[in-house]
N, C-alpha and C positions, 0 to 999 in steps of 0.2 A: 273143695276149692282151696288152692294153695295161695296164701297171702291175701291181702285186702282185695275186694272186688273192684274192677275198673268201672263197672256200671252197677249202681245200687239204687233200686226204686222201692219205696215203701208207701203203700196205699195210693199209688199214682193213678190219676184219672185225667185223660185229656179232655179238652173242651170239644163240644160238637159231635159227640158220638151218637149213633142211633141206638134206640132201645134203652135198657137200664143195665149197663155193664158193671161188673165187679171191678173194684180198684185192683191194681197190680202190685204184687210183691215179687221182685225179681233181682237177681244178682248175676253178673257175668265176670269171670276172671280173665287174666291175661292169656292170650293165645287161644281164645275160644271163638267159635263161629256159631251164631244163633240166627236162625231163619224165621222170618215172620211170614206166615202163609194164611190162606183162607179165601173164601169167595169174595168177589168184588162187592164193594159197598158196605163192608163191615168195619171200616175205620183203620185199616192197616197203616196208611200214611199218617193219620192223626196220631196213632200210637208211636210211630217211629219219630216223628217230629218232636213229640213230647219227651221221649226217651233221650233224644239228642240235645235237649234243652234249646231247641229252636223256638218252640211255642210253650208258653207257661201252662202248667196243669191247673185244673180247677180244684184238685185235692191231692194231698200227698207230698212226699219229698223225693228229691233226686240228687244223687252224688255221681259225678264223673271224674275218674282218676283222683279221688279223694277231695274234690272240690264240691262243696254244697252249692247247688245251682239256684237256691232260693234267694231272690233279691240281689243278684249280682250287679255291680256297677258296670258301666259300659266298658271301662278298661279291663276289668276282670273277665267280662264276657269275651272280649277280644283275645285275651290271653288263653282262655279256655278253648277257643276255636283252633288254636295251634295244636292242641292235644286231642281234641275231639272233632274230627272232620265229618262233614255231612255232604253227601252227594245226592241231590234230589233228581227227580225224573227230567227236569228241565233246567238243570244247572247251566247258567249261560257261560259262553266264551266271548271274549272280546272280538267283535267282528272285523276289526281293522288290524289285528295281529295274526301272524302265522302260527302254525302248530307249535313249534318249539318255543316261540316267544310267549304264547299263552301259558304253557307249562311253567316257564321261568317266573312269570309275573308275581305270584304270591311270595316266593322266596325273596325276590327283589324288594317288594313292598316292606317285608319284615326285616330286610337287611341281614339275611342269613348267610352271607358270604360274598365273595367277589363275583362279578359277572361271569368270569371264566369258570369259577368253581360251580356256580349255579347252572351254567350252560352244560357243563360235563354231567352234573347230577341229573338234569332234565333229560339229556340225551340217553343216559343210562336207564332211567325209568321207562322211557318210551321203548327202548330196546327190550327191556324185561317184559313189557306188556305186549310185545309182538307187533309193534308199530311198523307198517309197511308203506305208509303214505309219504308224500313230500313234506319236509320239515318247514317249508315256507308257505304251505297252502293255507288259505283263509278258511275259516269254519264253514262258510257258505258253499265251498267246493268239496266238502268232505261228506262221507256217509254218516248216518246216525251212529253206527258202531264206532267209527273213527272219532266222532265228537265225544262219545262216552269215554273212550280211552284217554283222550286229552283231559277231560274233566277229572277222571280218576287220577291221572298223573299229577294234576294240579293239587289234588288233596294230598297225595303221598309225598310230594316234594317238601312239605312242612314237617315230615316225620311224626305224624300223629301216633298216639297209642291206642286210640279208639276210632273206628271208622263205621259210620252209618251210611247205608246205601239203599236207595229206592230203585229196585229193579235194574241190575247191571246188564242183563242179557237182552239181546234182540230176539224176541220170541219167534220171529219168522225165519231165523237161521237155525235149522234143525241140528246141524253138526258143529257149527262154529263156536259153541259155548265151551267146549272142552279146554282150549288154551287159556281162556280167561278164568275158568273155574280153577285151573291149576295155579294161576297167579294168586287167587284168594287163599288157596291152600298153602302156598309158599309164604305169603305174608303172615299167616298164622304161625307157621313152623319156624321161619327164619327171623322174623321181627317180633314175634309174640304179640302181634296186633290183635286186639279184641274187635270183632266184627259183628254187627247186627244188620241183616240184609233182608229187605222185602224182595220176594221173588215168586213168580208163578211157575218157575222152572223146577218141577219136582224131581227130575233126575239129579240136579245139583243138590237139592235138599237131601235126598236119599243118600247121596255119596259123601257129602261133606259136613252136614250140620251136626254139631254137638248138642244143640238145643233147638227145639222147634216151638215157636209161639204161634198158636192157632187162633186167629181172630174170628169171633162169632158174636152174635148179639149179646151174649152174656159176659163178654170181656175177652181176655186172652187166656187160653189154656196152655200150660207149660208142659212140654214133653221132653224127655231126655233122649232125643234121637228119633230115627224113623220107626224102629220096631214098636215102641210104646204108642206112637201115633197110629200106626197101622192096626194095632190091637185094640185101640180105644173103642168103647161101646157108646161114646157120646153121639147122639143123633146128628148133630151138626157136622162132626168129623166124618161120620159114616157117609152122610149125603155128599160131602165135598169130595171124598175119595172116589165114591161111585160116579160122580159127575165128571171127574177128571179122567176116569178110566185108565188108571195107571197100575202096573204091577211090576215088581222087581224080584228077580231071582235071589 
């Protein structure tokens, strides 16, 4: 790893996990994409929220972009959220604002430029994300995929250095994941954005993940990409791969 890690966890343990998991030691540098995978019910969301400093751990320490996350004041936590963005599975949009206005809102709140500059930036982000819907449409009139694109653009308009995402893909869309996957790859390459992503979309994991964190009752197992995961003799990993019935050339 070159330079200081953007995400550094030492002995980290979230609250409310099933079983008796091991604490996590983990570090992720700039421009890396780590995927958190595993069967349902093993605490992936709890791990992600803890790594993102959304929920406090029951043990261990966490640093995000050099900021010690223990005992942050409210102002310090708000400043951290500009650098470490979190996109949950149900991240809300304002129901009374149109698509473009929803994306602009965080930058307006933090006064990160003039309205015209923010509007241009928001429009550019939506273009980059492949937005094809009307810019004035209210969230209630948009598809789930479109709402997720807006929520992602809302995160990116603040220019974070770390992005935590809980399942970016619509699992019912067999082929539509490729453009969004390419966006994540571009963010890593062009912005040096550190990304930690929960997903059940294993083709994305196989193609793009630098690191794979596998959630099981024993905690998180850390693998340096797909090949070490596929070669693992851990019984939980073997059972998961067998149940998903995936193979890649």
